[in-house]
C-alpha positions as semicolon CSV with decimal commas, in nm:
position;residue;x (nm);y (nm);z (nm)
1;M;-1,821;-3,656;2,347
2;L;-1,544;-3,774;2,125
3;D;-1,705;-4,145;2,141
4;L;-2,062;-3,977;2,043
5;I;-1,903;-3,783;1,754
6;T;-1,706;-4,098;1,638
7;R;-2,029;-4,293;1,620
8;L;-2,197;-4,028;1,434
9;V;-1,894;-4,023;1,188
10;D;-1,931;-4,395;1,149
11;R;-2,298;-4,362;1,082
12;S;-2,223;-4,083;0,795
13;L;-2,434;-3,824;1,021
14;V;-2,135;-3,608;1,085
15;V;-1,866;-3,527;0,845
16;V;-1,480;-3,498;0,937
17;T;-1,255;-3,266;0,736
18;H;-0,857;-3,219;0,819
19;G;-0,716;-2,866;0,796
20;P;-0,434;-2,669;0,942
21;T;-0,607;-2,641;1,271
22;G;-0,670;-3,016;1,305
23;P;-0,997;-3,203;1,239
24;R;-1,325;-3,043;1,209
25;Y;-1,653;-3,178;1,226
26;R;-1,989;-3,075;1,063
27;L;-2,334;-3,213;1,006
28;L;-2,469;-3,299;0,675
29;E;-2,697;-3,042;0,535
30;S;-3,009;-3,265;0,565
31;V;-2,928;-3,337;0,929
32;T;-2,872;-2,979;0,999
33;A;-3,188;-2,878;0,841
34;Y;-3,382;-3,136;1,050
35;A;-3,180;-3,021;1,371
36;T;-3,268;-2,684;1,317
37;E;-3,631;-2,743;1,263
38;R;-3,653;-2,938;1,582
39;L;-3,459;-2,666;1,769
40;N;-3,712;-2,406;1,644
41;E;-3,993;-2,603;1,792
42;T;-3,848;-2,549;2,152
43;E;-3,775;-2,256;2,352
44;G;-3,403;-2,321;2,338
45;L;-3,301;-2,148;2,001
46;A;-3,233;-1,815;2,174
47;V;-3,024;-1,947;2,432
48;V;-2,827;-2,149;2,145
49;R;-2,764;-1,846;1,961
50;D;-2,678;-1,624;2,257
51;R;-2,402;-1,914;2,365
52;H;-2,272;-1,909;2,008
53;L;-2,244;-1,530;1,996
54;V;-2,075;-1,497;2,334
55;H;-1,846;-1,796;2,246
56;Y;-1,723;-1,656;1,908
57;R;-1,690;-1,304;2,060
58;Q;-1,472;-1,431;2,322
59;L;-1,285;-1,624;2,060
60;A;-1,231;-1,290;1,865
61;E;-1,116;-1,107;2,158
62;E;-0,877;-1,369;2,274
63;A;-0,730;-1,390;1,930
64;G;-0,689;-0,999;1,887
65;P;-0,372;-0,929;2,077
66;R;-0,214;-1,256;1,942
67;L;-0,234;-1,137;1,586
68;R;0,044;-0,895;1,686
69;G;0,320;-1,105;1,781
70;A;0,459;-1,477;1,790
71;G;0,106;-1,638;1,783
72;Q;0,011;-1,447;1,457
73;R;0,008;-1,746;1,224
74;P;-0,164;-2,009;1,443
75;W;-0,437;-1,759;1,537
76;L;-0,478;-1,639;1,182
77;A;-0,532;-1,997;1,093
78;R;-0,797;-2,055;1,371
79;L;-0,987;-1,753;1,276
80;D;-0,995;-1,850;0,906
81;A;-1,111;-2,178;0,982
82;E;-1,388;-2,006;1,186
83;A;-1,476;-1,772;0,947
84;G;-1,850;-1,896;0,890
85;N;-1,896;-1,919;1,252
86;L;-1,768;-1,560;1,309
87;R;-1,996;-1,434;1,027
88;T;-2,308;-1,588;1,182
89;A;-2,225;-1,470;1,531
90;L;-2,174;-1,113;1,359
91;D;-2,501;-1,139;1,190
92;E;-2,661;-1,232;1,523
93;A;-2,493;-0,949;1,704
94;V;-2,603;-0,687;1,448
95;R;-2,971;-0,818;1,451
96;R;-2,976;-0,749;1,833
97;A;-2,757;-0,459;1,838
98;G;-3,048;-0,182;1,845
99;T;-3,127;-0,317;2,219
100;E;-2,804;-0,494;2,307
101;P;-2,507;-0,313;2,138
102;E;-2,223;-0,414;2,330
103;E;-2,178;-0,769;2,181
104;A;-2,180;-0,612;1,827
105;V;-1,932;-0,332;1,922
106;R;-1,686;-0,581;2,094
107;L;-1,698;-0,841;1,817
108;V;-1,651;-0,602;1,530
109;T;-1,379;-0,426;1,719
110;A;-1,204;-0,752;1,788
111;L;-1,221;-0,893;1,418
112;A;-1,074;-0,546;1,267
113;W;-0,725;-0,672;1,297
114;W;-0,794;-1,016;1,139
115;W;-0,974;-0,845;0,847
116;L;-0,695;-0,600;0,798
117;L;-0,432;-0,903;0,785
118;R;-0,642;-1,106;0,572
119;G;-0,697;-0,825;0,320
120;R;-1,087;-0,879;0,387
121;L;-1,122;-0,487;0,360
122;T;-1,462;-0,452;0,204
123;E;-1,597;-0,703;0,450
124;A;-1,450;-0,483;0,729
125;R;-1,612;-0,185;0,609
126;R;-1,947;-0,321;0,552
127;S;-1,941;-0,493;0,884
128;L;-1,827;-0,193;1,084
129;A;-2,101;0,025;0,896
130;A;-2,376;-0,207;1,003
131;V;-2,283;-0,186;1,369
132;L;-2,239;0,178;1,333
133;G;-2,595;0,193;1,169
134;A;-2,751;0,005;1,458
135;T;-2,548;0,175;1,754
136;E;-2,465;0,527;1,856
137;G;-2,135;0,634;1,698
138;R;-1,865;0,526;1,929
139;A;-1,522;0,698;1,874
140;E;-1,323;0,368;1,818
141;L;-1,585;0,236;1,557
142;V;-1,591;0,551;1,362
143;L;-1,226;0,568;1,328
144;L;-1,191;0,203;1,250
145;H;-1,480;0,233;0,978
146;S;-1,324;0,526;0,816
147;A;-1,000;0,383;0,803
148;F;-1,125;0,081;0,608
149;A;-1,307;0,320;0,376
150;L;-0,984;0,480;0,295
151;L;-0,827;0,152;0,251
152;T;-1,106;0,020;0,013
153;G;-1,081;0,335;-0,199
154;A;-1,426;0,444;-0,087
155;P;-1,327;0,790;0,121
156;E;-1,688;0,919;0,073
157;A;-1,809;0,637;0,303
158;A;-1,561;0,766;0,581
159;A;-1,744;0,956;0,861
160;A;-1,776;1,331;0,812
161;D;-1,606;1,400;1,128
162;T;-1,281;1,221;1,022
163;A;-1,258;1,382;0,683
164;D;-0,918;1,490;0,786
165;G;-0,622;1,454;1,044
166;R;-0,747;1,710;1,286
167;G;-1,102;1,560;1,285
168;A;-0,967;1,205;1,345
169;T;-0,759;1,326;1,632
170;S;-1,038;1,513;1,784
171;T;-1,247;1,206;1,746
172;S;-0,994;0,975;1,907
173;E;-0,996;1,168;2,214
174;A;-1,314;1,008;2,312
175;V;-1,129;0,651;2,303
176;P;-1,047;0,618;2,663
177;D;-0,762;0,362;2,648
178;P;-0,449;0,526;2,532
179;V;-0,322;0,206;2,350
180;R;-0,660;0,148;2,168
181;R;-0,665;0,514;2,066
182;A;-0,312;0,493;1,934
183;R;-0,402;0,197;1,714
184;A;-0,705;0,328;1,587
185;L;-0,512;0,659;1,490
186;W;-0,253;0,453;1,327
187;L;-0,491;0,246;1,114
188;F;-0,644;0,553;1,009
189;S;-0,325;0,694;0,931
190;Y;-0,251;0,394;0,747
191;G;-0,557;0,428;0,533
192;L;-0,472;0,805;0,470
193;F;-0,126;0,705;0,325
194;S;-0,326;0,429;0,099
195;A;-0,560;0,718;-0,006
196;G;-0,258;0,929;-0,114
197;D;-0,251;1,189;0,185
198;A;0,104;1,155;0,304
199;T;0,079;1,489;0,488
200;G;-0,238;1,403;0,707
201;S;-0,114;1,048;0,735
202;A;0,234;1,170;0,883
203;A;0,052;1,395;1,144
204;L;-0,156;1,124;1,266
205;N;0,116;0,854;1,267
206;T;0,326;1,099;1,480
207;R;0,049;1,138;1,721
208;A;0,009;0,743;1,731
209;L;0,378;0,705;1,777
210;T;0,389;0,941;2,066
211;L;0,088;0,736;2,249
212;F;0,269;0,403;2,173
213;T;0,598;0,511;2,305
214;T;0,443;0,664;2,619
215;A;0,239;0,360;2,692
216;G;0,544;0,134;2,639
217;D;0,377;-0,055;2,349
218;P;0,652;-0,219;2,164
219;W;0,434;-0,339;1,866
220;G;0,263;-0,012;1,826
221;T;0,597;0,173;1,840
222;A;0,736;-0,054;1,557
223;A;0,439;-0,030;1,344
224;A;0,440;0,352;1,366
225;L;0,803;0,357;1,294
226;G;0,750;0,142;0,994
227;L;0,490;0,362;0,845
228;R;0,698;0,672;0,927
229;A;0,970;0,494;0,713
230;T;0,731;0,453;0,418
231;L;0,624;0,817;0,438
232;A;0,989;0,910;0,438
233;L;1,056;0,732;0,097
234;V;0,762;0,932;-0,027
235;S;0,926;1,247;0,109
236;G;1,274;1,179;-0,020
237;D;1,419;1,143;0,338
238;L;1,634;0,860;0,276
239;A;1,836;0,887;0,594
240;G;1,505;0,869;0,790
241;L;1,379;0,572;0,584
242;G;1,678;0,372;0,655
243;R;1,680;0,450;1,027
244;D;1,323;0,392;1,105
245;G;1,276;0,123;0,838
246;S;1,553;-0,083;0,990
247;R;1,451;-0,040;1,358
248;S;1,112;-0,118;1,278
249;A;1,185;-0,450;1,111
250;R;1,423;-0,559;1,371
251;M;1,158;-0,495;1,648
252;L;0,903;-0,672;1,452
253;R;1,121;-0,964;1,397
254;E;1,186;-0,977;1,762
255;L;0,825;-0,971;1,846
256;G;0,765;-1,253;1,590
257;D;0,509;-1,053;1,383
258;P;0,557;-1,148;1,002
259;W;0,284;-0,926;0,892
260;G;0,440;-0,610;1,035
261;E;0,765;-0,701;0,919
262;L;0,639;-0,735;0,576
263;Q;0,531;-0,370;0,597
264;T;0,906;-0,295;0,585
265;V;0,992;-0,477;0,294
266;S;0,876;-0,239;0,029
267;P;1,038;0,090;0,188
268;L;1,364;-0,099;0,256
269;A;1,387;-0,272;-0,076
270;A;1,311;0,076;-0,236
271;L;1,602;0,222;-0,058
272;A;1,837;-0,055;-0,162
273;E;1,732;0,000;-0,512
274;I;1,765;0,376;-0,503
275;K;2,137;0,314;-0,372
276;G;2,179;0,061;-0,667
277;A;2,222;-0,232;-0,418
278;Y;1,988;-0,476;-0,646
279;E;2,106;-0,779;-0,474
280;E;1,988;-0,674;-0,134
281;A;1,667;-0,535;-0,299
282;E;1,612;-0,888;-0,457
283;R;1,685;-1,036;-0,129
284;R;1,443;-0,850;0,069
285;Q;1,165;-0,890;-0,192
286;H;1,222;-1,276;-0,191
287;E;1,214;-1,285;0,179
288;G;0,884;-1,088;0,183
289;L;0,741;-1,312;-0,099
290;V;0,805;-1,613;0,140
291;M;0,637;-1,455;0,452
292;A;0,337;-1,339;0,245
293;R;0,302;-1,691;0,115
294;E;0,339;-1,862;0,461
295;L;0,064;-1,632;0,597
296;G;-0,146;-1,654;0,273
297;L;-0,155;-1,286;0,223
298;Q;-0,230;-1,265;-0,147
299;A;-0,216;-0,894;-0,153
300;E;0,118;-0,885;-0,025
301;V;0,220;-1,171;-0,280
302;S;0,105;-0,952;-0,559
303;A;0,302;-0,646;-0,421
304;R;0,620;-0,880;-0,384
305;H;0,575;-0,973;-0,757
306;S;0,563;-0,634;-0,863
307;G;0,879;-0,549;-0,665
308;L;1,061;-0,834;-0,836
309;G;0,923;-0,741;-1,159
310;R;1,083;-0,388;-1,114
311;L;1,428;-0,530;-1,030
312;A;1,379;-0,766;-1,337
313;L;1,319;-0,457;-1,562
314;L;1,648;-0,286;-1,404
315;A;1,818;-0,614;-1,519
316;R;1,665;-0,547;-1,870
317;D;1,498;-0,902;-1,826
318;F;1,192;-0,779;-2,003
319;D;1,025;-1,122;-2,043
320;R;1,063;-1,207;-1,685
321;A;0,964;-0,847;-1,592
322;R;0,632;-0,880;-1,781
323;D;0,547;-1,229;-1,638
324;L;0,612;-1,103;-1,284
325;H;0,401;-0,810;-1,335
326;E;0,116;-1,011;-1,500
327;Q;0,123;-1,243;-1,217
328;A;0,093;-0,937;-0,960
329;R;-0,192;-0,796;-1,161
330;R;-0,379;-1,130;-1,188
331;I;-0,349;-1,182;-0,796
332;A;-0,452;-0,814;-0,735
333;T;-0,746;-0,834;-0,952
334;E;-0,875;-1,142;-0,788
335;Q;-0,831;-1,002;-0,446
336;G;-0,980;-0,656;-0,541
337;Y;-0,669;-0,500;-0,454
338;K;-0,670;-0,178;-0,649
339;Y;-0,322;-0,045;-0,546
340;G;-0,180;-0,373;-0,649
341;E;-0,350;-0,341;-0,993
342;I;-0,212;0,006;-1,022
343;H;0,147;-0,105;-0,920
344;S;0,144;-0,403;-1,144
345;G;-0,009;-0,207;-1,433
346;M;0,271;0,071;-1,413
347;G;0,511;-0,218;-1,402
348;L;0,378;-0,332;-1,725
349;A;0,391;0,021;-1,878
350;L;0,760;0,074;-1,765
351;G;0,848;-0,260;-1,935
352;A;0,668;-0,205;-2,254
353;R;0,833;0,136;-2,298
354;R;1,185;0,023;-2,193
355;S;1,148;-0,259;-2,450
356;G;1,041;-0,014;-2,728
357;D;0,664;-0,097;-2,743
358;L;0,561;0,257;-2,710
359;D;0,185;0,175;-2,806
360;A;0,156;-0,092;-2,543
361;A;0,316;0,161;-2,277
362;E;0,078;0,427;-2,360
363;A;-0,222;0,190;-2,368
364;H;-0,105;0,080;-2,008
365;L;-0,071;0,457;-1,881
366;L;-0,412;0,569;-2,011
367;H;-0,577;0,258;-1,868
368;L;-0,420;0,345;-1,536
369;R;-0,506;0,717;-1,570
370;D;-0,870;0,666;-1,671
371;G;-0,937;0,358;-1,466
372;Y;-0,788;0,449;-1,124
373;A;-0,834;0,816;-1,074
374;D;-1,040;0,769;-0,748
375;V;-0,758;0,598;-0,573
376;S;-0,448;0,735;-0,727
377;S;-0,174;0,907;-0,537
378;Q;0,026;1,233;-0,608
379;A;0,335;1,026;-0,636
380;G;0,158;0,778;-0,877
381;D;0,035;1,054;-1,083
382;H;0,366;1,214;-1,121
383;L;0,517;0,883;-1,245
384;L;0,245;0,836;-1,495
385;L;0,271;1,196;-1,632
386;A;0,661;1,125;-1,661
387;E;0,607;0,823;-1,852
388;L;0,351;0,957;-2,073
389;G;0,605;1,255;-2,129
390;F;0,888;1,001;-2,218
391;V;0,655;0,806;-2,459
392;A;0,569;1,147;-2,638
393;E;0,945;1,237;-2,658
394;L;1,060;0,894;-2,806
395;R;0,786;0,966;-3,058
396;G;0,953;1,283;-3,138
397;D;0,651;1,505;-3,020
398;A;0,825;1,775;-2,803
399;H;0,523;1,978;-2,740
400;A;0,332;1,684;-2,593
401;A;0,632;1,572;-2,390
402;E;0,685;1,925;-2,258
403;A;0,312;1,949;-2,149
404;H;0,328;1,618;-1,967
405;H;0,636;1,691;-1,790
406;L;0,533;2,030;-1,690
407;A;0,224;1,884;-1,544
408;G;0,427;1,646;-1,336
409;L;0,653;1,930;-1,235
410;E;0,359;2,086;-1,056
411;I;0,291;1,760;-0,860
412;A;0,655;1,743;-0,803
413;R;0,657;2,101;-0,648
414;T;0,357;1,982;-0,416
415;L;0,540;1,672;-0,319
416;R;0,855;1,859;-0,236
417;E;1,044;1,524;-0,313
418;P;1,388;1,593;-0,462
419;R;1,402;1,275;-0,678
420;A;1,044;1,366;-0,827
421;L;1,180;1,731;-0,903
422;A;1,486;1,560;-1,056
423;L;1,268;1,324;-1,292
424;S;1,060;1,616;-1,412
425;L;1,377;1,819;-1,510
426;E;1,508;1,522;-1,682
427;G;1,187;1,481;-1,863
428;L;1,195;1,875;-1,957
429;A;1,549;1,810;-2,065
430;G;1,433;1,542;-2,308
431;A;1,164;1,766;-2,455
432;S;1,410;2,051;-2,512
433;A;1,672;1,841;-2,675
434;L;1,443;1,715;-2,961
435;P;1,438;2,018;-3,168
436;A;1,822;2,004;-3,202
437;H;1,870;2,364;-3,178
438;T;2,157;2,500;-3,012
439;S;1,928;2,724;-2,759
440;T;1,708;2,445;-2,661
441;A;1,988;2,223;-2,613
442;T;2,154;2,451;-2,382
443;R;1,818;2,453;-2,179
444;A;1,833;2,088;-2,177
445;A;2,206;2,065;-2,055
446;I;2,124;2,319;-1,767
447;L;1,827;2,104;-1,661
448;L;2,010;1,786;-1,686
449;G;2,284;1,944;-1,453
450;A;2,025;2,069;-1,207
451;A;1,854;1,737;-1,199
452;A;2,189;1,550;-1,128
453;A;2,275;1,794;-0,850
454;A;1,932;1,744;-0,689
455;R;1,983;1,366;-0,679
456;R;2,333;1,403;-0,528
457;R;2,193;1,630;-0,260
458;A;1,931;1,373;-0,185
459;G;2,176;1,091;-0,162
460;A;2,023;0,925;-0,438
461;P;2,230;0,966;-0,769
462;L;2,102;0,755;-1,064
463;P;2,257;0,392;-1,058
464;L;2,378;0,280;-1,389
465;A;2,073;0,051;-1,463
466;E;1,836;0,360;-1,417
467;R;2,037;0,588;-1,650
468;T;1,886;0,511;-1,986
469;D;1,670;0,811;-2,027
470;V;1,920;1,058;-1,896
471;D;2,200;0,890;-2,118
472;R;1,995;0,908;-2,412
473;I;1,895;1,276;-2,368
474;T;2,258;1,355;-2,281
475;T;2,387;1,207;-2,593
476;A;2,143;1,403;-2,808
477;T;2,227;1,736;-2,630
478;R;2,594;1,688;-2,640
479;A;2,570;1,612;-3,020
480;T;2,388;1,952;-3,075
481;L;2,606;2,149;-2,851
482;G;2,944;1,983;-2,879
483;P;3,142;1,873;-2,578
484;A;3,276;2,190;-2,446
485;A;2,936;2,400;-2,466
486;F;2,754;2,103;-2,306
487;R;2,996;2,077;-2,034
488;E;2,956;2,459;-1,967
489;A;2,578;2,460;-1,967
490;Y;2,565;2,124;-1,757
491;E;2,805;2,258;-1,500
492;R;2,582;2,585;-1,474
493;G;2,294;2,373;-1,414
494;T;2,462;2,199;-1,121
495;G;2,485;2,522;-0,920
496;L;2,092;2,566;-0,950
497;E;1,823;2,460;-0,718
498;P;1,545;2,271;-0,952
499;E;1,308;2,569;-0,921
500;E;1,600;2,807;-1,022
501;A;1,695;2,584;-1,323
502;V;1,331;2,595;-1,448
503;Q;1,335;2,987;-1,390
504;A;1,670;3,019;-1,589
505;T;1,549;2,828;-1,879
506;R;1,256;2,924;-2,102
507;T;1,018;2,630;-2,223
508;T;1,039;2,496;-2,585
509;T;0,698;2,648;-2,650
510;E;0,853;2,992;-2,579
511;G;1,158;2,917;-2,814
């Protein structure tokens, strides 16, 4: 066979190309058209198509488990090289799914993880939908399709019986294999988190973790711990974040799964940032960027650029921060990665405000508010409202600032995340400090004290690099009250819970 192919290459009937998986051979288009025409004249076309489908279904099933471990990189490269053939095989499987559903079901199920790792989320959703439309709704397919619908910002495309965690759990009971059931639940939980439903995600992830642990599946256990660490970040459980995130990263490193380890970079880097350990945070982001580039995961490259941009902001290197966030946004847009567009856009807004360009900051924030409402999360909405409030405060508009921060406070109450509550209190303090009246300044000092106490209780006092807003508001408040009165009101606030501080202080509009 090799001699035959070599002669065909020498005669320019076959073209050879060299890629990461070695040499590949293809017919010239004119030769392909001629050969296909001759094949159509025989009775062998159906046999060839069947052999092609079976071969690539077997390849996908062989690759599936190897995408979760030490063979991840070479098998990703192999599936990437066969993307065209896999697509052709899937089209054939869908065409015959009405009468022969098994090949289509097995193929899309096997390809789901490759689609996820490669960020081919829309392709996954559409392919799963096509198979579901041609076959009876099988539980595993329903969960996988609904998960990709959530990941692509199209929750309306998810199956009605997986609209929430309870429905997904009920559907999953029809998946007989406990590990496959756990993986489907984990992916659905991952999708719920991406769509902003942290509560539903946590419940499903806990169920998946139990199944993985019982089955003795180390990869699944590590993946569920990693997601639990990310959920801990959102809820403000910094101890849980450090514990689960570190354990997950260690297990996935031992398993040789760089994609899985990448999922722990953001929460662990965020923890280091919260603690003021910026060198550690930057090291983690750089390590993640190297892994993302080696795997060719452009969405992750975007996320790591945003993470590094955030650290550049904290170092007050505004030009570098802007460049990193612009790179992140460009990559996210090219990839259709909406969450990456949101993160990079918020980074640009943060940088613009901190460098004094309030108009640009507001423009970025309004673009995020109006353009991404369908995929925004509560945590993201809270930060957006806080930033709009600070922009209004810096312009001297106390009423607008207060309105934004009060709206953010409602979200923070829902989140029950202490750092989010503290940020809202700090924003309300800024609005209260603007009139420069003794009564409103006293409220500001109480709110500042309560915010500081909330951060201390959460184990996350503001590092020096993140104190710009609080220091500005503190200076203005102390100037109005005088050192002694400020200290008295501030100390009073430190003895109050966030909700008590809000109740103990009237708003500026009531003043």
